C-alpha positions in Angstrom: 102.4 75.0 126.1 103.2 78.7 125.8 105.9 77.9 123.4 103.6 75.5 121.3 101.0 78.2 121.1 103.5 80.9 120.1 105.0 78.4 117.4 101.4 77.7 116.0 100.7 81.5 115.8 104.0 82.1 114.1 103.3 79.2 111.7 99.9 80.5 110.9 101.2 84.0 110.3 104.0 82.6 108.1 101.6 80.6 106.0 99.4 83.7 105.5 102.2 86.0 104.5 103.6 83.3 102.1 100.2 83.1 100.5 99.9 86.9 100.2 103.3 87.1 98.9 102.7 84.5 96.2 99.5 86.5 95.0 101.3 89.9 95.1 104.3 88.5 93.2 102.1 87.5 90.2 100.6 91.0 90.3 104.0 92.5 90.4 105.1 90.5 87.4 102.1 91.4 85.4 102.7 95.2 86.0 106.4 94.9 85.2 107.9 95.0 88.6 110.6 92.4 88.2 112.6 90.5 90.7 115.5 93.0 90.3 113.4 95.8 91.9 114.9 96.7 95.3 111.7 96.6 97.3 110.6 93.3 95.7 114.0 91.7 96.3 114.0 92.9 100.0 110.5 91.5 100.4 111.5 88.1 98.9 114.5 88.0 101.2 112.3 88.8 104.3 109.8 86.1 103.4 112.8 83.6 102.9 114.4 84.7 106.2 111.0 84.1 108.0 110.9 80.5 106.7 114.4 79.7 107.5 114.3 81.2 111.1 111.0 79.5 111.7 112.5 76.1 110.6 115.2 76.7 112.9 112.8 77.5 115.8 113.8 81.0 116.2 110.4 82.6 116.7 111.4 86.2 117.6 113.4 86.4 114.5 110.6 84.8 112.4 108.2 87.4 113.7 110.6 90.2 112.9 111.1 89.0 109.3 107.4 88.7 108.9 106.9 92.2 110.1 109.5 93.5 107.7 107.9 91.4 104.8 104.4 92.7 105.8 105.6 96.4 105.7 107.4 95.8 102.3 104.4 94.1 100.7 102.2 97.1 101.8 104.6 99.4 99.9 104.6 97.2 96.8 100.7 96.9 96.9 100.5 100.6 96.6 102.7 100.4 93.5 100.6 97.9 91.6 
């Protein structure tokens, strides 16, 4: 039960971060911050890593990648 709850929480957080990243990515494009930007590329990788690790059932790594993605998204939001 604990594992199911943790998995559900991680999935909910992953979905939220993916939605936020989709919105932010559009804003970045419109302001000229392209995919070759270092922070943007790192954020894209962190979100992708979270998706992969969640799919493999590695919840700790998922949460770590989501934390990294969240921090990078915050930096990118300040640049928009």
